[in-house]
N, C-alpha and C positions, 0 to 999 in steps of 0.2 A: 347846625351844619350837617351832622350825621345823625339820622333819626334812630328810634329805638329798634328798627328792623335791621340795623347794621350791626355788625360784630367787629369789635376791635381786638387786635392781638395785644394782650397785656404784657408789656415788657417792663422790667424794672428799670427805673431811672438811676443810672450809675453816676459816679463822680463827674463833676464838670457839666451838669445839665445846662443847656442854653438853647435859645431859639435858633433853628437852622435857617440858613438863607437859601431857599429853593427858588429856581427860576420861576417867575410869575408874570402874568399880564393883568394889571389892575383894571377895574372898571368894567369887566365882562361878566354877564350873567352866566353862571355855570349850570343852571338847572337843566336837567335832561341830558347831561353829558355822561351817562353811565357807560357809553362806549369808549370812554377815554379815562386814563388813570388821573385821579384828582388828588392833590395833596391836602394837608390839614387846613390850608387857607382857601380851599375851593378853587385852586388854580390848576389848569391842565399841566401835568408834568411833561417836560420836553427834554430831549437829548441835547448834547452840546451843539449839535448842528441845527437845532430848532425844530426837530421832528417830534410830533406828539406820540406819547405811548398809548397804544390801544389796549383795551382789556379783552378778556376772553368772550365778553358779551357783545363786542362790536359787530355791527353789520353796516352796509352802505347806507341804510336808512337812518342811522345814527350820526352820519357825518355832520360836522359843524364847519362854518366858514373859516374859523381860525386855523383848523387843522387840515381839512380836506375840501378846499373851495371848489375843486372840479367836480366833487360828488354832491354838492349841495344843490337841491332843486331850485331853479329860478322861478319867481312868481309867474303863473300863466296869464295871458292877456285876459282882460275882463270879458266875461261871457254874459249872455242873456240870462235873466233870472231862471233858476232851475225849479223844478217841482219840489214841494216840501219834502225834506229828507225823512227817511224812515226813522223810527225811534232808535236812538243809539243803543248798542249792546252794552251790557254791564262792563265797567272798566276792568281791565286785566291788571293784576298786581305787577308793578314794575320789578325788574330784577334788582337785587340788593346792590347798592353802590359800594365799590371797594372802600374799605375803611383804612385809615392810616394811623400808625403809632410810631412815635419817635423815641429813640434812646440815644443818649450822648455817652460815648466812652472816652474817659480821660486818657490823654496820651501817656501819662506816667504809668498807667496800668498796661497800656498796649506797647509802648516804645520807651527806650531810654532817651534822655535829652539829646537832641540833634540827630536822632536815628529814625529809621523807617523799617527796622527789622522787628517783627513781633516778639515780645517777651513771653515766657511760659504763662505768666499771669494773664496776659492779653489773650493768648490762645484759649485759656480756660473760659474767659468771659465770652469769646466768640463761639465756643462750643455750646454754651448755654443758649446763646442767641440762635444758632443754627438748629438746635433742638426745638426751640419755641416755634421757629418758622415752619416746621413740619406739621404744625397744627392748623395751618391756613392754606388756602389756595392762593399762592403767591402771584402777584402781578409784577411788582418791581421793588428793588431795594436801592435806595439812594444813599451813597456814602460820601460825605463831604469832609475833607481833611483841612486842618488849620494849623498855624504855627505862631510862635510868639514873635516879638519885635527884634530879637537878636539875629543879625545877618541881613544881607541885602534883600530887596524885594524879590529879585529873580531867584535867589537861592531859596527863600522861604516858600515861594510859589511851587518850586520843584519838590521841596520837602513835603509840603502838604499834599501834593498829587501822589507822591510815592507812598505816603501813609494810607491814603484812600485806596490805592491799588493793592497794597499789602493786605488790607482788610478784605478786599474783593477776592484776591487769590486764595486766601484761607477759607472763605465761605464757599468758594467753588470747589476746593478740595474736600469739603464736607458734603458735597452733593447739590449745591445750588447751581442752577443753570447760569453760565456766564452772561447770556444776553438778558438776564433778569437783574443784573447789578449795574447801576450807573454810578460812575465815580466822578468827582470834581474836587479841585483844590482851590482854596480861597487865600492861601498864603497867610500873611499877617493882617489882611484887610478887615477882618471882623473879630477883633479882640473882645473877650468877655470882661477883662479888667478895665477899669476906668483910667482916664488920662493922668489923674493925679496919684494913681497907685503905682507901686513897683518902680519907683524912681531910682536912678543911680546906674553906674556901670555894671557890666556883667560880673556877678558874684553868685555864690551859692544861695544867699538870701534872696537876691533879686530873681534868680532862676526859679526858686521855689515859689516866689510870689506870683510869677507869670504862668504857673502850671495850668490854671484854667484855660489859658489861651491855646495851649498845646492839646488839641482834642480832635476826635473824629466823631462826627454826628451821623447817625444811621437812621434812616426812615424806612420802615417796612410798610408796604401797601398791598392789601389783599383782602380776601373774604374768608371767614371761618369755615372750615370743612363741616359738612353736614354729617 
């Protein structure tokens, strides 16, 4: 998916690593979409309103139907056979496609149970992340918050959104441009623990068991500085 010409930002995988659920559109060939930010699954990254994220390499000639249908050239009517074309010039090397690297930060390191205020330990981990980001040409950071099963769906949705926003606010305070950080909350809909785990009412033991579900997943997409 990402060839050897690409450079990935190496981020340490911290407590609670799991697969992120990033918006995607299955079944579409993503080859040649260097003009748009692509996640680790080769899907175009979109905002909450469905708009595609363009990279610094984007030009109107790179427009694709999925993102910019008005800019995609329609096939011209069939014409009479043309004279033999001249020998094509040597191919020009394509610009490197932005590479993605994902790190999951466990909520017990970032937040107290049922809280969305960053702890000192959480700030320390984000300090390291913001330092690593300075080594790349950043395209976008995707921060997705999650919660465990305790509480109502609506409450957990809000809590997960607040956690993602708290991470964004801290990264912005460290110099990351606000429009480079996309946040989303998944509530309790994507637990890491299995259905037969962590049974029982709310207790310290059960809360500790559900710790992997209380997490913030951060995906950094960009190219390594030359």
